[in-house]
N, C-alpha and C positions, 0 to 999 in steps of 0.2 A: 584830081579829077575835075574839081570845079573850074580850074583855069583852062584845062584842056578842051572842054566843051562850052566854055562861056556860059555855064549854067546860071551864074548870078545875074549876068546880063539878060539872059533869056527870061528868068523869072521877073526881073524888073520890068521888062517889056510887057509881060502878061499882066502884072499889076497896073501898069500904065493903061493898058487896054481896058481893064476893069474900071479904072477911074473915068475914062472917056465914055464907056458904056453907061455908067451911072449918071454922068452929066447929061448924056443924050436922053436917057429915060426920065430925067427930071424936067425936060422941056415939055411944054404944053403941046400935046399931040392927040389926034383922035385914037380911039381904042384899037381899031384895026391896024393902024401904023405902029402903035406901041407893041402890040402883040407880034406883029411881023418882025419888027427890030429885035424884040427880045428872043424870038426863035432863032433869028440870025446870030445874035450874040452868043446864045448857048451853043450853037454849032461851032462857031469860031473858037470859043474858049475850050470846048471839048477837043477840037482838033489841035490847037496850039498847046494848051496846058495838059491835056489828056493824052492824046496819041503821040505827040512830038516829045514832050518832056516827061510824061508818065506821072504827073502829080495830081491829076484828077481821075476819078473813076468814069467809065462811060455813063451816059444818062441811064441806060438800061441797068447797069450794076448798081448805081446810086439809088434807084427807085425800087430795086428788087428786095423782097422780103427774104430773110435768112432761110426760110423754109423752101424758097424757090431755088436754093443752091442745089444743083443736080448732084454734086458730090456727096452732100449731106443726106439728100433723099435716098440716094443709092444704098447707104449703109444704116439708115435710121432704125430699121426693124432689128438688125443684128445688135446695134448699140443699145437699144432699149432692152433687148433680152439680156445682154451682158450686164447692164446696170441693175436689172432686177436680181440676177444671180449674185452680183456684187453686194447689193443691199442685204440679201439674205445671209451671205457670208459674214458681213459686218454685224448683223443682228445676233448671229451665233457666235460671234467673236472669233471667227476663223480668219484671222488676219492674213495668213499666208495665202489663202485662196483669194481673199479681197485684193491683195496686192498683185497677185497673179493676173487677175481679171483687169486690174487697172493697167498692168504692163501690156496686156493684149490690146486694150483700148488705145493705149499710147501708140502701139504698132499700127493701128488702123489710122493714126493721125488725129485721134480724138483726145481732147483735154477735158477732164472731169473736174467739176468744182462742186464740193459737198456744201450744201446750204441747209438752213434749218428746215426748209420744205422738201428736202430730198436732193439727189444729185442732179446737176445740170451739165450739159455737154455742148461742145462746139468743136469745129475743126481748128487744128493748130495753125 
């Protein structure tokens, strides 16, 4: 697939752009020009490396906090309730129920990590 789409060459071109952008930003220029060029460079890289090649997240996605993920927010209450039930099942050593709840969480696309401070979850 790399050869079919010339991805290696495309990535090399993007890296070349990054080098040229770095050189330009190293030149002595006033703050307004530097900010304008930096904004242009971000847009250019987001377009070429992000939308075209798919190797960079959009600026909004890169700056977004995990709590802002609408998929996570939509199921947060349900997941938290299931985690409480699972913790209670584990405390009472009802492993079958705890495993059943974990399976239900997996069905929702949730990955649970048990830590010393309690369970943590994220989307798969």
